[in-house]
KEKE-3310 file (N, C-alpha, C; in steps of 0.2 Angstrom, whole numbers, plus 5000, padded with zeros to 4 digits):
npx = (5026:5034:5040:5043:5054:5048:5051:5064:5062:5068:5075:5081:5079:5082:5075:5064:5072:5072:5072:5081:5072:5070:5078:5069:5056:5059:5061:5049:5040:5046:5045:5031:5027:5034:5026:5016:5022:5019:5009:4999:4998:4993:4980:4975:4974:4966:4954:4952:4949:4937:4929:4923:4930:4938:4940:4954:4952:4942:4949:4958:4949:4946:4958:4970:4979:4989:4984:4995:5003:4995:4994:5007:5009:4999:5005:5016:5010:5004:5016:5021:5011:5000:4989:4979:4977:4966:4964:4951:4945:4949:4952:4959:4955:4955:4959:4960:4972:4967:4973:4987:4985:4981:4992:5001:4995:4997:5011:5014:5008:5016:5028)
npy = (5152:5137:5127:5110:5099:5085:5068:5060:5048:5032:5027:5017:5002:4987:4972:4962:4957:4962:4955:4959:4963:4953:4957:4957:4960:4973:4980:4979:4986:4998:5003:5003:5012:5023:5027:5033:5045:5058:5071:5074:5061:5054:5059:5056:5042:5041:5047:5037:5026:5028:5027:5016:5016:5029:5042:5050:5063:5066:5065:5075:5086:5086:5090:5102:5104:5105:5096:5088:5086:5079:5068:5063:5060:5049:5040:5037:5030:5020:5013:5008:4999:5001:5007:5004:5006:5007:5008:5016:5019:5035:5039:5036:5025:5024:5014:5007:4995:4982:4971:4975:4985:4979:4971:4982:4986:4975:4974:4986:4984:4974:4980)
npz = (5178:5177:5165:5162:5154:5144:5148:5141:5128:5126:5110:5106:5111:5119:5112:5103:5089:5072:5056:5041:5027:5012:4996:4985:4991:4997:4985:4979:4988:4988:4975:4973:4983:4979:4968:4974:4979:4976:4979:4969:4962:4972:4974:4962:4962:4973:4967:4957:4965:4970:4959:4946:4933:4923:4912:4905:4902:4912:4923:4922:4923:4936:4942:4947:4937:4922:4907:4901:4912:4921:4913:4913:4927:4927:4918:4926:4937:4930:4925:4937:4940:4948:4942:4929:4911:4898:4880:4873:4859:4854:4866:4883:4895:4913:4927:4944:4948:4956:4962:4963:4972:4983:4985:4988:5000:5009:5009:5015:5028:5032:5035)
capx = (5025:5040:5039:5048:5054:5045:5056:5066:5060:5073:5073:5085:5078:5083:5069:5064:5076:5068:5077:5080:5068:5073:5078:5063:5051:5061:5060:5042:5037:5049:5042:5024:5026:5036:5021:5012:5026:5018:5002:4994:4996:4989:4974:4972:4973:4959:4949:4950:4947:4930:4925:4925:4934:4938:4944:4959:4949:4938:4954:4961:4944:4947:4965:4972:4985:4989:4983:5001:5006:4991:4996:5014:5007:4996:5011:5020:5005:5003:5022:5022:5006:4994:4984:4978:4974:4964:4962:4944:4945:4954:4953:4961:4951:4960:4956:4964:4973:4965:4978:4992:4983:4981:4999:5004:4992:5000:5018:5015:5007:5022:5033)
capy = (5145:5133:5121:5105:5095:5078:5063:5058:5041:5029:5025:5010:4998:4980:4968:4958:4959:4961:4953:4963:4960:4951:4962:4958:4963:4980:4983:4980:4991:5005:5004:5005:5018:5029:5029:5038:5050:5064:5073:5073:5054:5051:5062:5052:5036:5042:5048:5031:5021:5030:5025:5009:5018:5036:5044:5055:5070:5067:5066:5082:5091:5086:5091:5109:5104:5104:5089:5085:5085:5073:5062:5061:5056:5043:5036:5034:5026:5014:5009:5004:4994:5003:5009:5001:5010:5004:5012:5016:5024:5040:5041:5031:5024:5022:5011:5005:4988:4980:4966:4979:4989:4974:4970:4988:4986:4970:4976:4991:4981:4970:4985)
capz = (5177:5175:5161:5162:5148:5145:5149:5134:5127:5122:5104:5105:5116:5117:5111:5097:5083:5066:5051:5035:5022:5006:4991:4981:4995:4997:4979:4978:4992:4986:4968:4974:4987:4975:4964:4978:4982:4974:4980:4963:4961:4978:4972:4956:4965:4977:4963:4954:4970:4970:4953:4942:4928:4923:4906:4906:4903:4918:4929:4921:4925:4944:4945:4945:4933:4915:4904:4900:4919:4923:4909:4916:4933:4925:4916:4932:4940:4925:4925:4943:4940:4952:4938:4922:4906:4892:4875:4871:4854:4855:4874:4888:4901:4918:4933:4949:4948:4963:4964:4965:4978:4988:4987:4992:5007:5012:5010:5020:5034:5034:5036)
cpx = (5031:5038:5044:5048:5051:5051:5058:5064:5066:5071:5076:5084:5080:5076:5070:5068:5072:5074:5076:5076:5072:5073:5072:5057:5053:5060:5053:5039:5040:5046:5034:5023:5029:5031:5016:5016:5025:5010:4997:4993:4992:4981:4971:4970:4966:4953:4947:4947:4939:4926:4927:4930:4934:4943:4949:4956:4945:4943:4957:4956:4945:4953:4966:4979:4984:4988:4990:5004:5002:4993:5003:5013:5004:5001:5015:5016:5004:5010:5023:5016:5000:4988:4984:4975:4972:4962:4955:4943:4950:4956:4956:4957:4955:4956:4961:4966:4973:4970:4984:4991:4983:4988:5002:5001:4996:5008:5019:5013:5012:5028:5034)
cpy = (5142:5127:5116:5101:5088:5074:5061:5050:5038:5026:5018:5006:4990:4976:4964:4961:4957:4959:4958:4960:4958:4957:4963:4962:4971:4983:4984:4985:4998:5007:5007:5011:5024:5031:5034:5043:5057:5066:5072:5066:5051:5053:5058:5045:5036:5043:5041:5026:5022:5029:5019:5011:5026:5037:5049:5062:5072:5068:5073:5087:5092:5089:5099:5109:5103:5097:5085:5083:5079:5067:5059:5057:5049:5038:5033:5029:5019:5010:5005:4999:4996:5005:5006:5006:5006:5009:5011:5021:5029:5042:5035:5030:5021:5019:5008:4997:4985:4975:4970:4983:4985:4972:4976:4988:4981:4971:4981:4988:4977:4974:4986)
cpz = (5174:5171:5162:5156:5149:5145:5142:5134:5123:5116:5103:5111:5114:5117:5106:5091:5076:5061:5045:5030:5016:5001:4987:4985:4995:4991:4977:4982:4990:4979:4969:4978:4984:4971:4968:4982:4980:4976:4975:4961:4966:4976:4967:4958:4969:4973:4959:4959:4971:4964:4950:4937:4927:4916:4908:4907:4909:4924:4928:4924:4933:4947:4943:4942:4926:4913:4904:4907:4922:4919:4911:4922:4932:4922:4921:4936:4936:4925:4931:4944:4945:4948:4931:4917:4900:4887:4873:4865:4854:4862:4877:4894:4907:4924:4938:4948:4955:4966:4966:4971:4984:4990:4990:4999:5011:5014:5015:5027:5037:5037:5044)
residu = (MET:VAL:GLN:THR:LYS:PRO:GLU:ALA:GLN:GLU:CYS:CYS:THR:THR:GLY:GLU:LYS:LEU:SER:LEU:PRO:ASP:VAL:ALA:TRP:ALA:GLU:ASP:ILE:ALA:LYS:LEU:THR:TRP:ALA:LEU:ALA:HIS:PRO:ALA:ARG:VAL:ARG:ILE:VAL:ARG:LEU:LEU:LEU:ASN:ARG:THR:SER:CYS:MET:CYS:GLY:GLU:ILE:VAL:GLU:GLU:MET:PRO:LEU:ALA:GLN:SER:THR:VAL:SER:GLN:HIS:LEU:LYS:ILE:LEU:LYS:GLU:THR:GLY:LEU:VAL:GLN:GLY:GLU:ILE:ASP:GLY:PRO:ARG:VAL:CYS:TYR:CYS:ILE:ASN:MET:GLU:ALA:MET:ALA:LYS:LEU:LYS:ASN:LEU:VAL:ALA:GLU:LEU)
# end
């Protein structure tokens, strides 16, 4: 049986030209997508999306990572604004910042 190569698809076609996004847009999308650039952070966000709030210890129980590693990932998610943390006595209660999540969805849709 002779296999033939599929026809090459042109990647550079002439058509509608897209303008470069402004710097602020590019910085926003880079910051928010960087927050999800690690599988552990994606899993944490997914976990928090399925709950209204979650204590750090509950997140650690769900992850195959050390508590300090989970805390570092939560710190990154907080710094980018995707996750909010509220001190509840000696513990921190985390939740998704739905405004930031909506912004991320809109930025990706515009991409």
